[in-house]
C-alpha positions in Angstrom: -59.8 -47.4 -28.5 -58.4 -43.9 -28.9 -55.4 -42.3 -27.2 -57.7 -40.8 -24.6 -59.7 -44.0 -23.9 -57.2 -47.0 -23.5 -58.3 -50.3 -22.1 -56.4 -50.9 -18.9 -56.2 -54.5 -17.7 -55.5 -54.4 -13.9 -55.7 -56.3 -10.6 -57.0 -54.4 -7.6 -54.5 -56.2 -5.3 -51.6 -54.9 -7.3 -49.9 -51.8 -6.0 -48.4 -51.0 -9.4 -51.9 -51.1 -10.9 -53.2 -48.9 -8.2 -50.4 -46.4 -8.9 -51.2 -46.5 -12.6 -54.9 -45.9 -12.1 -54.1 -43.0 -9.8 -51.9 -41.6 -12.5 -54.6 -41.9 -15.1 -57.2 -40.2 -12.8 -54.8 -37.4 -11.9 -54.2 -36.8 -15.6 -57.9 -37.0 -16.3 -57.5 -39.7 -18.9 -60.7 -41.5 -19.8 -60.0 -45.2 -19.8 -61.8 -48.6 -19.7 -60.8 -50.5 -16.6 -60.8 -54.3 -17.0 -60.1 -56.8 -14.2 -57.3 -58.9 -15.6 -58.0 -62.0 -13.5 -61.6 -62.2 -14.7 -61.0 -61.0 -18.3 -57.5 -61.6 -19.5 -56.3 -59.9 -22.7 -57.4 -61.7 -25.9 -54.9 -63.7 -28.0 -55.3 -60.9 -30.6 -54.4 -58.2 -28.1 -51.4 -60.2 -26.8 -50.1 -60.9 -30.4 -50.3 -57.2 -31.3 -48.6 -56.2 -28.0 -45.8 -58.7 -28.7 -45.3 -57.1 -32.2 -45.3 -53.7 -30.6 -43.0 -54.6 -27.7 -40.8 -57.0 -29.6 -40.4 -59.8 -27.1 -43.1 -62.2 -25.9 -41.3 -62.5 -22.5 -42.2 -58.8 -21.8 -45.9 -59.9 -21.6 -45.2 -62.2 -18.5 -45.6 -61.2 -14.9 -42.3 -62.9 -13.9 -42.6 -61.9 -10.3 -46.1 -63.5 -9.9 -46.8 -66.7 -8.0 -48.4 -68.4 -11.0 -45.3 -67.8 -13.1 -42.9 -69.1 -10.4 -45.0 -72.1 -9.3 -45.8 -72.9 -12.9 -42.1 -73.1 -13.8 -42.8 -70.7 -16.7 -39.1 -69.7 -17.1 -38.4 -73.3 -18.3 -41.8 -73.8 -20.0 -41.3 -70.8 -22.3 -38.5 -72.6 -24.2 -40.6 -75.7 -24.9 -43.9 -74.1 -26.0 -44.8 -72.6 -29.3 -45.9 -69.0 -29.5 -49.5 -70.0 -30.1 -49.4 -72.2 -27.0 -48.0 -69.3 -25.0 -50.7 -66.9 -26.2 -53.3 -69.4 -25.3 -52.0 -69.7 -21.7 -51.7 -66.0 -21.3 -55.2 -65.3 -22.6 -56.6 -67.9 -20.2 -54.7 -66.9 -17.0 -54.6 -63.2 -16.3 -52.2 -63.8 -13.4 -49.5 -64.7 -15.9 -49.8 -61.3 -17.8 -47.7 -58.4 -16.7 -49.9 -55.7 -15.4 -51.2 -53.2 -15.9 -51.6 -54.2 -19.5 -52.8 -51.3 -21.5 -54.3 -51.4 -25.0 -54.3 -48.1 -26.9 -55.0 -47.3 -30.5 -52.0 -48.8 -32.1 -49.9 -48.8 -29.0 -49.4 -50.8 -25.8 -48.0 -50.3 -22.3 -47.0 -53.1 -19.9 -46.2 -52.4 -16.3 -46.1 -48.8 -15.0 -43.1 -46.6 -15.8 -44.3 -43.0 -15.5 -42.0 -41.7 -18.2 -43.4 -44.2 -20.7 -46.9 -43.4 -19.7 -46.3 -39.6 -20.1 -45.0 -40.3 -23.6 -48.2 -42.2 -24.6 -50.8 -40.3 -22.6 -49.4 -36.9 -22.0 
């Protein structure tokens, strides 16, 4: 994955993801689009993202139905990090999106200023 060809995990029903993809297309950024519900990020990608972002909670889609109904706010305190990674990698609905894997960098969510910094 290079700076110009990040892997973008997204969900078509997510307006934030649609805005992010629109941004990438407008900036003519080559990217690999991955449906997050069908192919969630791997444990390895999630671990690297956590190292980069600093907090495992930043990986969660806290406004999502699966997060709320699964009582994840409370569960997070009881699970080990390995258990959390396993859950995130098996349920793309739990992962904050878009989830972008670049070459040595990550983006979670869509904040245009952050994206400009990484992608130009």
